[in-house]
N, C-alpha and C positions, 0 to 999 in steps of 0.2 A: 443435530440430527432431528429431522422432521418427524413428528408423531402424526401418522396418517389414520390412526384408529378412530372409529366413531361407534356410537351405541344407538341401536334401534330397540326401544321398549325392552331394555335389559339385555339385548343380544349385542355383544361386542364384535365388531368386524375389524379385521386388520387394516382395511382401507375402505373407502366409500364406494368402490366400483363394483357394480352388479350388472352383468349382462341381462337384458330385458327378455321377458317371456316371448316366445315365438321366434326368437333369433338365435337361440342357443340349445335348442332341442332339450334333451334330458342330460346334457353335459358330457357324456362319455364320448360322443363324436369329436368334440373339441379336445378331449383328453388325449386323443391320438396325435394331436399337433403340438400341445404344450401342457405343462403341469398347471391345471386349472385351479389348484389350491393357492395360487398367487392372488386370486380374486377375493374380494370381500365376501361375496356370496354369488349366487345367480338365481334367477327366477325361471323355473322350468316351464315347458310348453303348457299353454292353457288347457286344463283338463276338465272334461264334462262327464256326466254320469254314463252315457252311452258312447261307444266308439263313433267317431265322425270322420268321414272321408273328405269333407270339405266341399267347396264349390267346384263347379265345372271350369276347366281351363278355357281360355287364358285367364289367369287370376293374378298375374303380376304385370305391372306396366311401369316403365321408367318415366321420370319427370325431371325437370331442371332442379338440381340440388336435392333430389329426393326420389322416392318410389311410391307407387300405389300397390297395395295388396288387398286381395279379396279371397284369401285362402279359405276362410270359413271355419276356423277353429278345428282344423284336422288334428285328431289325437286318438290314441287307442282306447280311451275310456278309463274311468277310475279303477276298475278291477285290475286291468293289466298294468296300469301305472304302479299300483301297490305291489302286485305280485311279480312283475318283471322289471319295470324301469327303475324303481327305487333300489332294489338289490344291486343292479348293475351300476347304478350311480354311486352307491356307497363304496364300491371297490376303487373308484378313482377320485372321489371328492370327500374330504374328511372334515368338512365344516358344515354348519347348519345351512340348509338350502331354503329358498323362498318357494313355497308351493302356490302356483297360480291356479285359481279355480274359476271356472266359468259355468253359467247355467241359464236355462230358459224358463225357470220357474223358481219360486222361493223354496219349494220342496227339494228341488234339485241342488240348489246351493247348500241347503241344510245337510242333505245326505252326503254330498262330496266333502264339505268342510268338516263335518263330524268325523268322517272316516280318515281324512288326511291328517287331522289333528292328532290322531293316535300313533302316527308313524314316527319312529325314531329317525332323527336326522333332519326333520322339518323344523326350521327355526321360527318361521312366521308364515302366515297365510295371506296371500294377496288375492283379493276377491275382485274379479273383473265385472263391473256392473254396466258395461257397455253392450251387453247382450240384449237381444229383443225379448221382451216379456210376452210369452205366448198366450198368457191369460188376459192381456191388456192391449190387444190390437197390434202387438209387435213393437210398441214403443220401448226404447231402451230403459232398463231399470235406473240408469244414471241420469235420466233427463229431468227428474223432478226430485226435490228434497224429500217428499213423502215416500216415494218408492225406494230411494236410496237408503233412507232410514229403516224402512221395513226389512230390507235384505240384511242390513247391518245388525239390527236387533235379533233377527232369526239366527244368523250364523254365530253371533256372540253367545247365544243361549246353549250352543252345543260344542263350544270350543274352549280350550284353556290357553292355547298359544295366542300370541299377538295377532290381531286381524287388521290388515291394511286394506282400505277400500280404494280400488283403482278407478279413477274418474275419467269420464269422457270429456273432451274439450268442446264437443258439439252442443253446447248449452249457452244460455244467455247470462247465467250468474253462477259460475263454478264455486264461488265462495259460499253461497247459500247452501249448496249441496254438500260441500265439505263440512260446514257447521252442523248440518242435519246428521251426517254420519258420526261426527264427534259426539253430539248429544245422544245418539243412539248407542254409544259405547265403543266406537271404533278406537283402536289403539294407535292408528296412524293413517295417513293418506298417501296414495301413489298417484302421480299425475305427470304428464298427460298421456292418454291413449291417442290413437291416430285421429287426424282430422279427415273428414269426408271429402273426397274429390273424385275426379274422373278425367279420362282422356278420350279423344275421338280419333279414330283411324281415318286420315284424309282420303286415302284411296278407296276404302270401303264405305266411307261416310257413315260409320257406325261406331259405337263405343268400343274401345280396345278391350275392356274387361267384359267377360261373359256376364258378370254380375252387374254390369253398367257402372256402379260406383265402388270405390274401395277406400282404404285408409291410407292417407298420405303420411309418410315418415321421412326421416333424413334431415340434413342441415336446414332445409327450407322451413321446418316447423320450430326450430330452436327459439327464435324470439317470442313466438306465441307461447311455447311451453314455459319459458322463463317468466313471462308476464303472469301466467296463471299460478306458478309456484309462488311468486311474490304476493299475489292477491290472497292465496290460501294461507300463507304464513301470517298475514295480517289478520286473518279471520279465525284461526284455530290455535290451540296450544299443544296439540299432539304432533309427533314427528312427521316429516314429509320425505318421501322418496321421489326425487324429481327425475323426469326423463322427457325425451323428445328432441331428436336431432343432435344429441351429444356425440361429438366426434374426436375430442382431444382433451388433454388434461386441463387446459384453460377453460373449456366448457364446464368441466366438473367444478372448478373453483367458482365460476360465475353462478352456477346453479346453487351452490352452497351459500354464497353471499346473498342470494335471493331468498334463501330459507330452507333449502333441502339439507337433510342430515346425511342422506346417501343418494347416489345417482345411478340410474340405470342407463346402459348403453344398448341401443337397439339396432337400427339399420346399419350402423357402422360395422357390425359383426358380419353382415351379409356381403359387404363390400370387401372387407379384409378380415379373415378369420382370426387374425392376431390382434385385432383392434383393441379389445379390452385389455389384453396383456400389455400392449404398448402404452396404453393410458396409465395403467398401474405403475409401470416402470418410469414413465415421464413425470408422474405426480410429485415426487420429492424435489426434483430439480426446479420445477415450476414454483413450488412453495418457497424454496430458498430464494429464488429470484424475486419473489413478491414479498419476502421477509415474513413469511408465515411459518411459525414453529409448531403449531398445534391446530389441526383441522377443526377440532371441536370448537375452537374459539371463533371461527369465522362464520359459523352457521347463522344466517340472517344478518350478517354484518353490514350489508348495504342499507338496511333499514335504519341504522343508527349513525350513519355518516362515517 
């Protein structure tokens, strides 16, 4: 019998499969299709202080082995998430959830993280630092070790639950940013967020996306994500949640061998709403085929031969 359980900062999951933020809503939509309690957990839609309607359409574009999105953090805002979304979620999901928080200033991160930290049912907080810093010319918080550390220190000061910093891959040295987050008190690292890309409509001779650029996700980014998980595992001692192009149980194993303790599934949920369920169901058989009895034992295994 394969033991698929893993532990993230004291939080034990039945398996390492976590649908990624932005691809699973607030859970209850998928609960109409299958029992989502089969999942290890899931990361709910990125939440900001104020409601956001997102970018103007078109904001989705297809690409070979992937997709581009420029949705723009559409969400109902922290007040409604706490008063409406979480109560509905608790009726269908009976495990601790990952709360994904986004912000455009350190004050916004602090307010949202402090408030969500008090909510029953939230197991850990995943802080998306790929957002543009409105007080620093629009550069992402996650593009420099100093700004990443500043957000980390600020949210750790107002939270008791584990804080995982979600990193952007659109940087020159992701390991340095991960180390800065660890030094500032982060309990874990989530990576990667989407890679920046674009498409051009040949007939219109203009960008497909109204926003011009968007985030590339899907199988095309898996090798990049795997490389970055590998690098960050070498750089830090805190747990890693790996993501980026994960489409099957074999990808989960590969991510864990590179250093991930748990693995998020993103764009695959948009292609097939049952994708995460199928990965959970396939995982034991894949482990048996590869002679793996306990998933905890394989974390970072590729680093040791």
